[in-house]
C-alpha positions in Angstrom: 37.8 16.9 -26.0 35.9 18.1 -22.9 34.0 15.9 -20.2 30.8 17.1 -21.6 31.5 16.2 -25.0 32.8 12.6 -24.2 29.4 11.0 -23.3 26.3 13.4 -23.0 24.4 10.3 -22.2 26.2 10.1 -18.6 24.6 13.5 -17.8 21.1 13.2 -19.5 20.3 9.6 -18.2 20.7 10.6 -14.4 18.5 13.8 -14.9 15.9 11.7 -16.4 15.9 9.3 -13.6 15.7 12.0 -11.1 12.7 13.7 -13.2 10.8 10.5 -13.2 11.2 9.6 -9.6 10.1 13.1 -8.6 7.2 13.0 -11.0 6.0 9.5 -9.6 6.0 10.6 -6.1 4.4 13.8 -7.0 1.6 12.0 -9.0 1.0 9.7 -5.9 0.8 12.8 -3.7 -1.7 14.7 -5.8 -3.7 11.4 -6.5 -4.0 10.4 -2.9 -3.9 13.4 -0.4 -6.6 15.3 1.0 -9.4 13.0 -0.2 -12.9 13.1 1.2 -14.1 10.1 2.9 -17.6 8.7 2.4 -19.7 5.6 3.9 -20.5 2.8 1.5 -21.9 -0.7 1.7 -19.8 -3.8 1.0 -20.2 -7.5 1.4 -17.3 -9.6 2.5 -16.2 -12.2 0.0 -13.2 -13.7 1.8 -10.7 -13.7 4.6 -6.9 -14.0 4.6 -4.6 -14.4 7.4 -0.7 -14.1 7.2 1.1 -15.1 10.3 3.9 -12.7 11.5 7.6 -13.4 10.7 10.9 -12.2 11.3 13.1 -11.0 8.5 16.9 -10.7 9.0 19.2 -8.5 7.1 22.9 -8.4 7.3 24.9 -5.2 6.9 28.7 -4.8 6.9 29.6 -1.8 9.1 33.3 -1.1 9.9 34.3 -4.3 8.4 32.1 -6.6 10.5 29.0 -8.3 9.9 25.9 -6.8 11.6 22.5 -8.9 11.6 19.4 -7.0 11.9 16.0 -8.5 12.5 12.6 -7.0 11.8 9.5 -8.3 13.2 6.6 -8.4 10.9 3.2 -8.5 12.5 0.3 -10.8 12.0 -1.8 -9.6 8.9 -5.7 -9.8 8.9 -7.3 -8.9 5.6 -10.8 -9.3 4.3 -11.8 -9.0 0.8 -14.8 -7.1 -0.2 -17.2 -6.6 -3.0 -17.6 -2.8 -3.0 -20.2 -1.4 -5.3 -19.2 -4.2 -7.8 -15.6 -3.5 -7.4 -13.3 -6.1 -5.5 -11.4 -4.4 -2.6 -9.3 -5.4 0.4 -8.6 -4.0 3.8 -6.6 -4.6 6.9 -8.8 -5.4 10.0 -8.2 -6.0 13.7 -7.9 -9.6 14.9 -11.4 -9.3 16.8 -13.2 -8.1 13.8 -11.5 -10.6 11.7 -13.0 -13.4 13.9 -16.5 -12.0 13.9 -16.4 -11.5 10.1 -18.0 -14.1 7.9 -18.1 -14.6 4.0 -21.1 -12.8 2.9 -21.6 -10.4 5.8 -22.7 -6.9 4.9 -20.6 -4.3 6.5 -20.3 -0.4 6.3 -16.9 0.9 5.0 -15.3 4.3 4.9 -13.7 4.7 1.3 -12.0 7.3 -0.7 -11.9 7.8 -4.4 -8.5 8.7 -5.9 -8.5 11.8 -8.1 -6.6 10.5 -11.2 -6.5 6.7 -10.9 -10.2 6.6 -9.8 -9.4 3.7 -7.5 -11.5 2.9 -4.4 -9.3 2.9 -1.1 -10.9 1.3 1.8 -10.1 3.5 5.0 -12.3 1.6 7.8 -14.3 -1.4 7.9 -17.2 -1.6 10.3 -18.9 -4.2 12.3 -21.5 -6.6 10.2 -25.2 -5.6 10.5 
């Protein structure tokens, strides 16, 4: 009995996983890259602040524990009603302080090719 006849699943499964992963990233690239940006009107429906934090990871290198920290910045997010569709976008701290629920803002958006999702690229100041 040869190695190839022993268990063909051991060779087919990794190949299927590799094809699936490559296909997933290829789909994402084709769906999102090189899209046209357009202006649209949106209404602020809410605000969400997430304070920054520090995440710690421990790795073993050369038989010794090595702890690494990662700083996560503050996140300022506004939720929007964009042409009847819910959306959200990260904004600067200054813009977050100025915006209030119900404010009308001009946003720059992209529409993905296959999934037809609206992506908010930029949020302008309220009018």
